[in-house]
C-alpha positions as CSV (number, residue, x, y, z in Angstrom):
1,M,92.4,63.0,189.8
2,A,90.8,66.2,190.1
3,A,87.4,66.7,191.9
4,G,84.7,68.8,191.1
5,F,85.0,69.3,187.6
6,Q,82.7,72.9,186.6
7,N,81.4,74.4,183.2
8,S,82.5,71.1,180.6
9,S,81.1,69.9,177.5
10,I,84.2,67.6,177.2
11,D,84.4,64.3,179.6
12,A,86.2,65.0,182.6
13,L,87.8,62.1,183.4
14,E,89.4,61.9,180.1
15,V,90.9,65.7,180.5
16,A,91.9,64.8,184.1
17,L,94.4,62.2,182.6
18,T,96.0,64.4,180.2
19,D,98.8,66.5,180.9
20,D,96.8,69.7,180.0
21,V,96.3,70.8,183.0
22,L,97.8,74.2,184.9
23,I,98.0,74.9,188.6
24,V,97.4,78.2,189.7
25,H,97.9,79.7,192.9
26,G,95.6,82.3,193.7
27,N,95.5,85.9,195.7
28,T,98.2,87.4,193.7
29,P,97.9,90.8,191.8
30,L,99.5,90.8,188.3
31,R,102.2,93.5,188.2
32,G,103.9,94.3,184.9
33,Q,104.1,94.5,181.2
34,I,103.2,92.8,177.7
35,R,102.9,92.8,174.6
36,V,100.2,92.4,172.2
37,R,101.1,91.3,168.2
38,G,98.9,91.3,165.5
39,A,95.1,90.6,165.8
40,K,93.7,86.8,166.1
41,N,90.7,87.7,164.0
42,L,92.7,90.0,160.8
43,V,95.9,87.9,161.3
44,S,94.3,84.2,159.7
45,K,91.8,86.5,157.4
46,A,94.8,88.6,155.9
47,M,96.4,85.0,155.2
48,V,93.8,83.6,153.3
49,A,93.6,86.7,151.5
50,A,97.6,86.0,150.1
51,L,95.6,83.2,148.0
52,L,94.0,85.5,145.6
53,G,97.5,87.5,144.6
54,D,100.1,86.5,141.9
55,E,102.5,87.3,144.2
56,P,104.0,87.3,146.9
57,S,102.9,89.1,150.5
58,R,104.1,89.4,154.4
59,L,102.3,90.0,157.1
60,Y,104.2,91.3,159.6
61,D,103.7,91.0,163.9
62,V,102.3,87.7,163.5
63,P,101.4,86.1,167.4
64,R,103.0,82.4,167.7
65,I,99.0,81.0,168.4
66,R,97.2,77.9,167.0
67,D,94.9,79.4,164.6
68,V,98.1,80.9,162.6
69,E,99.7,77.7,162.8
70,V,96.0,75.7,161.4
71,V,95.8,78.0,158.5
72,R,99.5,77.6,157.6
73,G,99.2,73.9,157.5
74,L,95.9,74.5,155.4
75,L,97.7,77.4,152.8
76,E,100.6,74.5,152.4
77,L,98.5,72.0,151.9
78,H,96.8,74.3,148.7
79,G,100.3,74.4,147.3
80,V,100.8,78.0,149.0
81,K,104.6,78.3,149.9
82,V,105.0,79.7,154.1
83,S,108.0,81.0,155.0
84,D,109.3,83.2,158.1
85,G,110.9,86.1,157.0
86,D,113.5,87.9,158.7
87,E,111.6,90.1,161.5
88,D,110.1,88.2,164.4
89,G,107.0,87.6,164.1
90,E,107.0,87.7,160.1
91,L,105.8,85.7,157.3
92,V,105.9,84.9,153.3
93,F,103.3,83.4,151.3
94,D,104.1,82.8,147.6
95,P,101.5,81.7,146.1
96,A,102.6,80.2,142.7
97,N,101.8,77.1,143.1
98,V,97.8,76.9,144.1
99,E,97.0,73.4,143.5
100,R,93.7,71.1,145.3
101,A,94.4,69.2,148.1
102,S,92.3,66.3,149.4
103,T,90.0,66.0,151.2
104,D,91.5,64.0,153.7
105,E,94.0,66.7,154.4
106,I,92.2,68.7,154.7
107,N,89.9,66.9,157.2
108,V,92.7,66.9,159.7
109,H,92.5,70.2,160.6
110,A,88.9,70.0,160.6
111,G,87.7,70.5,164.4
112,S,90.3,72.3,165.1
113,S,89.0,75.9,163.6
114,R,86.2,77.4,161.5
115,I,88.2,79.0,159.3
116,P,88.6,76.5,156.6
117,I,85.1,78.1,155.3
118,L,87.0,81.2,154.0
119,F,89.1,79.7,151.6
120,C,85.8,78.8,149.7
121,G,86.0,82.2,147.7
122,P,89.7,82.4,146.7
123,L,89.7,78.8,146.3
124,L,86.7,79.2,143.8
125,H,88.9,82.0,142.2
126,R,92.0,80.0,141.9
127,L,90.9,76.8,141.1
128,G,87.3,76.4,140.6
129,H,86.6,74.1,143.0
130,A,86.8,74.3,147.0
131,F,85.8,71.6,149.9
132,I,84.8,72.8,153.7
133,P,85.1,70.1,156.5
134,D,82.8,69.6,159.3
135,L,83.8,72.8,161.3
136,G,84.8,73.6,165.1
137,G,85.7,76.5,166.8
138,C,84.4,77.3,169.9
139,H,81.1,76.0,171.6
140,I,79.9,79.0,172.1
141,G,76.6,78.4,170.1
142,P,75.5,76.6,166.9
143,R,77.7,79.6,164.8
144,P,75.6,78.9,161.7
145,I,77.4,78.8,158.1
146,D,74.4,79.3,156.4
147,F,74.9,82.9,155.6
148,H,78.0,81.8,153.6
149,M,76.7,79.5,151.7
150,Q,74.2,81.8,150.8
151,A,76.7,84.8,150.3
152,L,78.5,82.2,147.9
153,R,75.7,80.6,145.7
154,E,74.7,84.4,145.2
155,F,78.1,84.9,143.6
156,G,77.5,81.8,141.2
157,A,78.9,78.8,143.6
158,V,77.2,75.2,143.2
159,V,77.2,74.2,146.9
160,E,77.2,70.1,147.0
161,K,76.7,68.1,150.5
162,R,78.8,64.8,151.1
163,P,78.9,62.6,154.0
164,E,82.8,64.2,154.1
165,G,81.9,67.8,153.9
166,L,80.9,70.3,151.2
167,H,82.2,70.4,148.2
168,L,81.5,73.6,145.9
169,T,82.0,74.7,142.4
170,A,81.4,77.5,140.2
171,P,81.1,76.0,136.4
172,N,79.8,79.5,135.3
173,G,82.3,81.7,137.2
174,L,81.9,84.2,140.4
175,H,79.8,87.3,139.1
176,G,78.8,90.8,141.3
177,T,75.7,90.3,143.5
178,K,73.5,91.9,145.6
179,F,73.0,90.9,149.2
180,S,72.0,91.6,152.7
181,L,72.6,90.4,155.9
182,P,70.3,89.5,158.1
183,Y,72.8,90.0,160.5
184,P,75.9,91.9,160.5
185,S,78.2,89.3,161.2
186,V,82.0,89.3,160.9
187,G,82.3,85.6,158.9
188,A,80.1,86.2,156.3
189,T,81.3,89.9,155.5
190,E,84.8,88.1,155.5
191,Q,83.4,85.9,153.0
192,V,81.8,88.5,151.0
193,L,84.8,90.8,150.2
194,L,87.2,87.5,150.0
195,T,84.9,86.4,146.5
196,A,83.5,89.7,145.8
197,V,87.0,91.3,144.8
198,M,87.7,89.0,142.3
199,A,84.0,88.7,140.8
200,E,82.9,89.6,137.5
201,G,81.5,93.1,138.3
202,V,80.0,95.2,141.2
203,T,78.8,93.5,144.6
204,E,77.1,96.0,147.0
205,L,77.0,94.0,150.7
206,R,74.5,95.3,152.7
207,N,74.0,95.6,156.7
208,A,77.7,94.8,156.6
209,A,80.0,94.2,159.8
210,V,82.7,96.9,160.2
211,E,84.4,95.6,163.3
212,P,88.6,97.6,162.9
213,E,89.6,94.1,161.7
214,I,87.2,94.4,158.9
215,I,88.4,97.2,157.8
216,D,92.0,96.4,158.2
217,L,91.1,93.1,155.6
218,I,89.8,95.7,153.5
219,C,93.3,97.8,153.5
220,V,95.1,94.5,152.7
221,L,92.5,93.7,149.7
222,Q,93.1,97.3,148.7
223,K,96.9,97.4,148.9
224,M,96.9,93.6,146.5
225,G,94.5,95.7,144.0
226,A,91.1,95.5,145.2
227,I,88.6,98.1,144.5
228,I,86.7,98.4,147.4
229,K,84.3,101.0,148.7
230,V,82.7,101.4,152.5
231,H,80.0,103.3,152.2
232,T,77.7,104.7,155.7
233,D,75.0,102.7,156.9
234,R,76.7,99.2,156.7
235,V,77.1,99.4,153.1
236,I,80.5,97.9,151.6
237,E,80.7,98.1,147.6
238,I,83.3,95.5,145.7
239,Q,84.1,96.2,141.7
240,G,86.1,92.5,140.7
241,V,89.0,93.0,139.6
242,T,90.8,90.4,137.2
243,R,94.0,90.4,139.0
244,L,96.0,90.6,142.3
245,G,98.9,90.7,143.6
246,G,100.9,90.9,146.8
247,Y,101.0,92.4,149.9
248,S,102.8,93.7,152.5
249,H,100.8,94.7,156.1
250,R,101.1,95.0,159.7
251,P,97.6,94.6,161.4
252,I,95.9,96.0,163.8
253,P,96.7,95.4,167.6
254,D,95.1,92.7,169.0
255,R,92.3,94.6,171.1
256,I,90.5,91.2,172.2
257,E,94.1,90.5,173.7
258,A,94.0,93.9,175.1
259,A,91.2,94.0,176.9
260,S,91.7,90.5,178.9
261,W,94.8,91.7,180.4
262,A,92.8,94.2,181.4
263,A,90.5,92.6,183.2
264,A,93.2,90.6,185.0
265,A,94.7,93.4,186.5
266,L,91.3,94.8,187.5
267,A,89.8,91.2,188.9
268,T,93.6,90.5,190.9
269,G,94.1,94.3,191.9
270,G,97.0,94.9,189.6
271,E,98.4,96.7,187.2
272,I,99.7,95.9,183.8
273,E,100.8,97.9,180.5
274,V,99.5,96.1,177.8
275,L,102.2,97.1,174.6
276,G,100.9,97.9,171.3
277,A,97.5,98.3,172.2
278,E,95.9,100.6,170.7
279,Q,92.3,103.6,172.2
280,V,90.9,104.0,168.9
281,D,89.6,100.7,168.6
282,M,89.4,99.7,172.4
283,M,87.1,103.3,173.3
284,T,83.7,101.3,174.3
285,F,85.9,98.7,176.4
286,L,87.6,102.0,178.2
287,N,85.1,103.7,179.0
288,V,83.2,100.2,180.7
289,F,86.2,100.0,182.2
290,R,86.1,103.6,183.6
291,S,82.6,103.3,184.7
292,V,83.6,100.2,186.9
293,G,86.1,101.7,188.8
294,G,89.4,101.2,186.7
295,A,92.0,103.0,185.6
296,Y,94.2,103.7,182.8
297,E,97.2,105.5,180.6
298,V,97.2,105.6,177.2
299,T,101.0,106.3,175.9
300,D,100.8,107.0,172.5
301,A,104.1,105.2,170.0
302,R,107.2,107.2,169.8
303,A,109.1,107.5,166.8
304,P,113.2,107.6,167.0
305,R,115.1,110.7,166.9
306,A,118.9,111.2,166.8
307,G,120.1,110.8,170.3
308,S,117.1,108.6,171.8
309,A,115.3,105.8,171.0
310,G,111.8,105.7,170.0
311,Q,109.1,104.0,172.4
312,E,106.0,102.0,171.5
313,G,102.6,103.1,172.7
314,G,100.7,101.2,174.7
315,I,97.7,100.9,177.2
316,R,98.8,100.7,181.5
317,F,95.9,99.5,183.4
318,W,95.3,99.3,187.4
319,H,92.7,98.9,190.0
320,P,93.2,101.7,191.6
321,G,92.1,101.0,194.9
322,G,88.6,101.2,196.9
323,E,85.9,99.3,195.4
324,L,84.8,98.2,191.9
325,R,81.0,99.8,190.9
326,A,78.3,97.8,189.4
327,V,77.1,98.4,185.7
328,A,75.1,97.2,183.1
329,L,76.2,96.3,179.7
330,E,74.8,94.9,176.4
331,T,77.0,93.4,173.7
332,D,76.8,94.4,170.4
333,V,78.1,94.1,166.6
334,H,80.9,97.8,166.4
335,P,80.6,99.8,167.3
336,G,79.0,98.1,170.7
337,F,80.8,96.5,173.6
338,M,82.9,93.4,172.0
339,T,81.4,89.9,173.1
340,D,85.1,88.6,173.2
341,W,85.2,91.6,175.8
342,Q,82.7,90.6,178.1
343,Q,83.7,87.1,180.0
344,P,86.9,88.8,181.2
345,L,85.3,91.7,182.8
346,V,82.6,89.6,184.5
347,V,85.1,88.5,186.4
348,A,86.2,91.4,187.4
349,L,82.4,92.8,188.0
350,T,82.4,89.8,190.3
351,Q,84.1,92.0,192.9
352,A,82.0,95.2,192.2
353,R,79.8,96.1,194.8
354,G,76.0,95.7,193.3
355,L,74.2,94.1,190.8
356,S,75.9,94.0,187.0
357,I,73.9,92.9,184.7
358,V,75.3,91.5,181.2
359,H,73.1,91.4,178.0
360,E,74.4,89.1,175.4
361,T,73.6,89.5,172.1
362,V,76.0,88.2,169.6
363,Y,75.9,84.3,171.1
364,E,73.1,82.9,172.0
365,Q,75.0,80.5,174.5
366,R,77.9,82.0,176.0
367,L,77.2,82.4,179.3
368,G,77.8,78.9,180.3
369,Y,81.2,79.5,181.9
370,T,79.6,81.1,184.8
371,D,79.1,78.0,186.6
372,A,82.4,77.8,186.8
373,L,82.6,81.7,188.9
374,N,79.8,80.4,190.8
375,S,81.6,77.2,192.3
376,M,84.1,79.7,193.1
377,G,81.8,81.4,195.3
378,A,80.6,84.3,192.5
379,T,76.7,84.5,192.6
380,I,75.8,85.1,189.5
381,Q,72.5,84.1,188.1
382,V,71.3,84.2,184.2
383,Y,68.1,84.4,182.4
384,R,66.4,84.2,179.3
385,D,65.0,87.5,179.2
386,C,66.4,90.4,177.3
387,L,67.4,92.0,180.8
388,G,69.3,95.3,178.4
389,G,67.8,97.8,177.1
390,T,67.0,96.1,173.6
391,P,65.1,92.9,172.8
392,C,67.7,91.2,171.1
393,R,67.4,88.5,168.2
394,F,67.3,85.4,171.1
395,G,64.4,86.8,173.9
396,R,61.9,84.9,172.5
397,R,63.9,81.8,171.7
398,N,64.8,80.2,175.4
399,F,68.3,80.9,175.3
400,K,70.1,82.1,178.8
401,H,71.7,85.2,177.4
402,S,71.3,87.7,180.0
403,A,73.1,87.4,183.5
404,V,73.2,89.5,186.7
405,I,76.6,89.8,188.7
406,A,76.0,89.9,192.8
407,G,79.0,91.7,194.2
408,P,81.4,91.6,196.0
409,S,81.8,87.9,195.9
410,K,85.1,86.2,197.7
411,L,86.4,84.2,195.2
412,H,88.3,80.5,196.0
413,A,89.7,78.2,194.6
414,A,88.2,74.6,192.5
415,D,88.9,72.8,189.8
416,L,88.1,73.9,186.5
417,V,87.8,72.8,182.4
418,I,88.4,75.1,180.3
419,P,85.0,75.1,177.7
420,D,86.8,77.2,175.0
421,L,89.3,80.2,174.6
422,R,87.6,83.5,175.5
423,A,85.7,81.6,178.7
424,G,89.2,79.9,179.3
425,F,90.7,83.1,179.7
426,S,88.4,84.0,182.1
427,H,88.5,81.2,184.3
428,L,92.5,81.9,184.8
429,I,91.7,85.0,185.5
430,A,89.3,83.8,188.4
431,A,92.0,81.3,189.5
432,L,94.6,84.4,189.7
433,A,91.9,86.0,192.0
434,A,91.4,83.2,194.1
435,E,92.3,82.1,197.6
436,G,93.7,78.9,196.9
437,T,94.9,76.3,194.6
438,S,93.0,75.9,191.6
439,R,93.6,73.3,188.8
440,V,92.9,74.5,185.1
441,Y,92.0,71.2,182.7
442,G,92.4,72.2,179.0
443,V,94.8,75.6,179.0
444,D,95.8,74.6,175.8
445,L,92.6,75.6,174.3
446,I,93.7,79.4,174.7
447,N,96.9,78.6,172.7
448,R,94.6,79.5,169.9
449,G,94.4,82.6,170.7
450,Y,96.5,83.9,173.1
451,E,100.4,84.0,172.6
452,D,103.0,82.5,175.0
453,F,100.3,83.0,177.7
454,E,101.8,81.2,180.3
455,A,105.0,83.4,179.8
456,K,103.2,86.3,180.0
457,L,101.6,85.2,183.1
458,A,105.1,84.2,184.6
459,A,106.1,87.5,183.6
460,L,103.3,89.6,185.5
461,G,104.0,87.7,188.6
462,A,101.4,84.7,188.4
463,H,102.1,81.8,190.7
464,I,101.8,79.0,188.0
465,E,102.7,75.8,187.1
466,R,103.0,72.6,184.8
467,P,102.5,69.0,186.9
């Protein structure tokens, strides 16, 4: 059994006795080309939106990840026929026979994803009732569903708490409302959109999230027949309609996965071309990447012409040599620096000269993964104070949500247990950058959000193996 487990909310012995482990031989620059598909944070929500239509929908470029499997299973439990299309990564949804699923069947999926809560609005419209099991997801903070429940009640839903979960009904139907979020939550904004599009009347949502994945979900709903206006200052107005059709949609690429590979290139001193990555939704990350000392080149897509094949666009990331530079950054809602970009980049910051400061303002418990990095030789200190330029909502709540990273630090191999999706990929990057051989436990969790990550690592020259 491996020793020296770090940063785990899971019993180390239990994990160690499983086959869910990856052996990583470090100190090898990653070089090569990989491709990202549709954004995880859009694809699963577009799949749920198919419930609202009375015609089939088609979704392209769907990644083969665990979250997609979970949503597909939930849709099938509710009578939606889900089939593979002709194109690789294409899914077809036929919602003609939506039906009630048993709580026991739904509970099979409980804990593996937080997506069931977004089924509420569509199921209330289609069936008049919905059920939410105990929710899982990544262990990065409580991520309360209060915003969701408050919004659903504003629409007219009745929420009843039972031992097995929450049961919702809408005895008088769902009606448009005016609602202001206390924080621009992505999940709560998605909830309002999926509920308001067929609610009677007009809904006005203030302080809404406006992430690119939110805008892409609005595009999906608009294709189905929804009437949605995005105003300035985070205001979204939805005019309810009586029916929605299907959609055909190719989602935006996964900007989180693209940034993760960029950080891997920087931390290992390598060069990775990420096909499918788009500049427009990564501008904030690209600015920080360049400030740290990384280099990148954007390649625009080129359509096929007579006598020549087309070219898929992407972004090539590399370490240009020399020392990396320390930076100060704050995570924030869009258009700020995305919280999911933070963990992979911090691994690279351990190799930057000077003191880097990271102020996490989105999730209050997202810096726990730094314990594992410290065990590998990094020098990272976490603080309860808001070390960024802006006081945040966690500043007076005793959460360690700021970090100071001193570098450069020489990383050495260690035995690690992955605590959550994004931190898990960061552990992999650290193991790849470190000298020696690491054993990383719980790697199957990474399958939630990274398609074929082991095959991609192998294609980039990583020396990895299963025991």
